[in-house]
N, C-alpha and C positions, 0 to 999 in steps of 0.2 A: 504493500500500500504506500509505504514511504517512498519507494522507488518510483511509483506512478506519479506521486505528488511532485517529486523532484523533476521528473520528465516534463510534467505539465507546466511547471514554473519556468523551466528552461525554454520551452516552446513559446511561452508568453513573452519572455524577455526578448527572444529572437524576433518574434513578430513585431514587438514594439520598436526594436532597433531598426528593422526593415522599414516600418511605417515612418519612423523619424527621418530616415535617409531619403525616402521618397517625398517627404513633406517639403523639402527645399525646392526653390526655383532653380532648375538646372537646364543645360543644353541637351537636346536629343542626341546630337553627335558632339562628343566632347573633344574631338581633335580636328585640326585643320592644317592642310599642307601649306608650306611657305609659298607666298606669291600666288595664291589661288583665290578665285572668287567663289564664295560659298553662300548657302542659305543657313544662317545661324538661327536655329529654331529653339526658342525658349519654351520650356514646359512649366505651366502654372497649374499645380495640382489641387489647389484649394483656395478658399477665400480667407478672410481675417476673422478668426474666432466665430465662424459660422455665418459671417456677413458676406454678401455678394461683392465681387470685385467690380469696381466702377472705373478704375484708371490704372494703367501700367506705364511706368516711366523707365527707360533704359539709357544709362550713360555709356557712351561708346569710348573704348580706350584708344589711345594713340596706336596707330598701326592697323586699325580696322577702319578702312577708308572707303570713300565713294558709296556710303551706305544708303540704302533705299528700303523702307519698310513695306511689308505686305499689308495692304488694307484689309480690314475685317468688317464684315457686314454688321451694321448696328453700332459701330464705333467711329468716332471722329479721330483724325490723325493730325499730329503736330510734329514737325521736324525742326528742331532747333539747330541752327548753323553757327559755326564759329571757326576760328583759325586752327590749323594743325600746327604742331610743334616743328614738323619737318615739311619738306616739299616732296610730293609724290608724282610719279609719271602716270598719266592716263592717256594712252595711245598717242604719245608725243606731246601732250599738253602738260605743263607744269602746274600742279594743283596745290594751293596752299591753304584752302579752306573747304569745309563741307559739313555734313551732318555730324553733330557731336552728342545729340540726345534725341531719342525717339519717344513720343508719347501717344499711346492709344487712350482716348478719353470718352467719357459719357457712355460707357458700355454697361452691361449688366450680366456678369458671369456668376451664376449661382454657386454657392459653396458645394453644392451637390455634383458639380460638373468639373471636368478637366479641359484645358484648352492650350493651344500653342500660339506664340507670337513670333513672327518670322521677320528677319532683317537680312537682306542681301547686302554683301559687302566684300571687300578684298582685304586679305591679310597681307600686308606689305611691309618690308623692312624689319621683320621680326626674326630673331635668332631661333633656331630649332631648340626645343626644350623649354621655351618661355611659355608661361601661362598668362593669357590676357583676361583680366577681370572686367565684367560687365555689371556694375552696381545697378540693382533693380529696386524701384520703389513701387510697392503694391498698395493701392488705395481702395478702401471699402467705405465709401461715404466719408465720415469723419475719422475713421480708423485707418492708421497708416502702418504698414509693415515694410521695413527697410531690409533688403537683402544686399548688404554692402560691406560685410566684414571680409577682409582679405588677410590671410596669414602672412607673417613676415617672410622675407626671402629665405627659402629652405625650410620653412615651417609647414606644418600639416594642417590643412583646412578642415579635416574630419573632426567632428566634435564641436565645431564652432556653432553658436546658436543661430546666427543669420548670415551664412556665408554668401558672398557674391558668386553668381554663376561664372565658371572658368572655362576658357577655351584653350586647350593646349596646342601649341604650334609644333608641327613635326616636319622633318626634312623630307624631301621628295621632289620629283619633277613637278614643274608648274602645271596646274590644271586650270589655268586662267581662262574660263569660258568667255567671260566678258560679252555674252550675248543674251543677257536675261534682264533687261530693263524692267524693273518692277512696275507694272501698270503704266509704263512709258513715263514714269516720273523723272523730271529733270531737276536735279538738286541745285542747279544754278539759279533757279527761281524765275526762269523765263516763262512767259505766258503764251497760251494759244490752244488750238484744237484741229483734227484732220479726218478724211473718209473717201469712198469711191463709188463708181456706178456707170451707167450707159443711158443713151437717149432711147426713149420709147415708153409710151404710157398707154395703157389699155383704157377701155371705156369707163372702168370703175375707178380710175385714178391711180391704180397700182402699177408702178414701173416694173418691167420684167428684169430679171437678174442680168447684170451686164458683166463683161470681162473686167478683171481688175485693172484699174488705171483709167477707165473711161468715165464720162459724166452721165449721170442719170437725171432726167427731167421728170418732175411730178407736179402737175398743176403749175403754180407760179415758182416752184422751187427748182434749183439746180444743185445737185450734190456731186462733189468732185474731190480729187486728191486723197482718196481713202487709203490708209495703211495701218498695219499693226506692227508691233515690235517683237523680235524674237525673244524667247524665254529660256531660262535655265531648265535642264532636265528636272522633273519633279515639281516644278513651280506651278501652282494651281491658279495663279492670278496673272492676267495680262492686260495690256492697254490697246485701245483703238482710237483712230483720229480721222478727221475729214473736214471739209468745208461745205457750208450750206449758204446759198445765195437766194434771197427772196426778191423776185422781180415784180411781185404784185403790189397792191395798194392796201392790203390788210395783213396784219400780223399772223404768224403761224407759230406752232409750238411743237417741238420734238417731245413726245410723251413717253416713249419707251423704246427699247431695243431688245431683240432676241437673236440668238444664234444657236444652231444645232451643235456647236463645238463647246458650249459652255452651259453650266447649270443655270446661270443667271448673268445678265448684263445690266450694269448699273450706269447711271449718268453721274459724273463726279466733277467737282470744281476744286482747283488748288489756288490758294491765295497766299502770297508772301508779304508779311508785315513785321517790321522790327526784327528782322533776321529769323523769323519763325514762319515756317511753311505749314499751312493748315489745309487739310483736304476734307471735304464733306460731300455726302450724297445729295443729289438734287432730286428730291421726291416729286417736286412739281414740274419737272421737265426743264427744257431750255427754250426760251423765246427766240424766235427769228423774226425780228421786226421788219415791217414793210420797207422795201428798198435797201435793206441792210444785208451784210454778210457776216456770218458767225463761223469762226474757226475753232475747231477742236484740235489742240496740239499739246505736246509735252509741256507740263508746267502750268496748265490752265484748265480749260474744259477738256474732258476726255471720256471715252468709254472705259468701263472697268469690267473685264471678263472674269467672272467668279467661277470656281470649280471647273476649270478648264480640263477637258478629258485627256488631251494630248498637247503638251507644250508646243507653242508655235515655233516653227523653224524657218530660218531665212529661205525665201524662195517659195514657201507655201502660200496658200490663199485662205482667207477666213470669210465665210458667208455670213451676212447679217441682214436682219429685217428691221427697218426703222418705221415707227408709227408716228405720223404727224397728226395734229388735231384737225387740219383742213385738207392737206394734201393726201392723207391716207397712208397706206403702207408702201414702202420703197425697199426693194431687194437690192443689196449691194454686195460686192466682193472686195475685200481688203487685201492688198498685197502685204506679205510679211517681209519687212526689211530687217536689217541688222539691229542690234540693241541701240545703236546710235541713230537709227532712223534713216539710214542711207542705203 
C-alpha cells in the first residue's frame, strides 16, 4: 500500500512538473539557423489566472530583423519601429531600422484555449550557440503577466518563474527564403493597394474571369494591376493588391472578397503614426468614390488571405471574386510575384 502511495505521489509531482514546463510562453521551434528567414511561432498556453488574454506584446532582440507579424482574425496589430544597433543587408539595401516590438491587441483568447502568435523575420549577424530572448508581455484586461526573465550568460533558465521565450541560433547553411512577405506588409511604412482582371461584362454585371495582368471592367469600375506576394512554406496568411478606378458619377463600395485558395479573405488597412504601424480589418468595406481611384498596395489597403491551403509561389496565379455594392461580382486572377512584389 505504501509503495502504491509513493508511486502515486511520484506521478503527481511528475505531472505537475510537466504542466509547469508547458505553462510558459515558448517557441514551437526553439532553434534557428544562422542567416535564415524563419517563422518564429510563439505558443500561448493559457490566460492570466483564469482570465482571457486580450493583448500580447513581443520585444524583438537585436539580430532578429526585417520582422513582419502574422495577422490574427479578431485582433488588431501594432508594429513599433525603431533603430537597430547595427546595419543589416537586405538584398543590397543597407537597413538601419525596422520593427522592434510587435503587439496583437483587443483580442479575446479564453483561458480554456491555446493559440500561437507568429512573426516572420531573419536571424542575422548572430554567432552559433547564442540564444536570442524575446520578452513577452501577456495582458488579460487589467492583469499583466510578464515573460521577460533571462538567465545570466551561462546560467540555466529552467526553474525561472517567468522566463522569456528563447530562440537558439545554430550553425548551418543559409536557408534564407526571403520570399514570404507576411500579408504583403511593408515595414517601411509606405502606403497603397493592388489587383487584376480582363475586359468583359455579362448582362448581370458580373465580369468573366480574365488572364492575370489584364483589366476587368464592371459597370463604371475598372480593376487592374492585380498581384499577390509569394509566401514562406507553411505560412497560412498572404496578401493581395490591385487598383480600382470609378469612372461613374456615384460612389461604389468593395464589400467582400472570396477565393477558393483561402478559408477567408479579409479587407485590411495599415496606418503608420508616431513610428507605430497599426493594421485593422475593414468590416464595412472600402469606398471607391465617384471619379476616384483606390489603390491596394503594400503598407496601406490590402487583401488578407487567411488559412491559405497552399502557400503562394512566384509564378503562380490566385483567383479571387470581388463583390461590389453596385457593380456586383468581379472575377479576377492575381499574379504571384516575389516577396518584394517584383
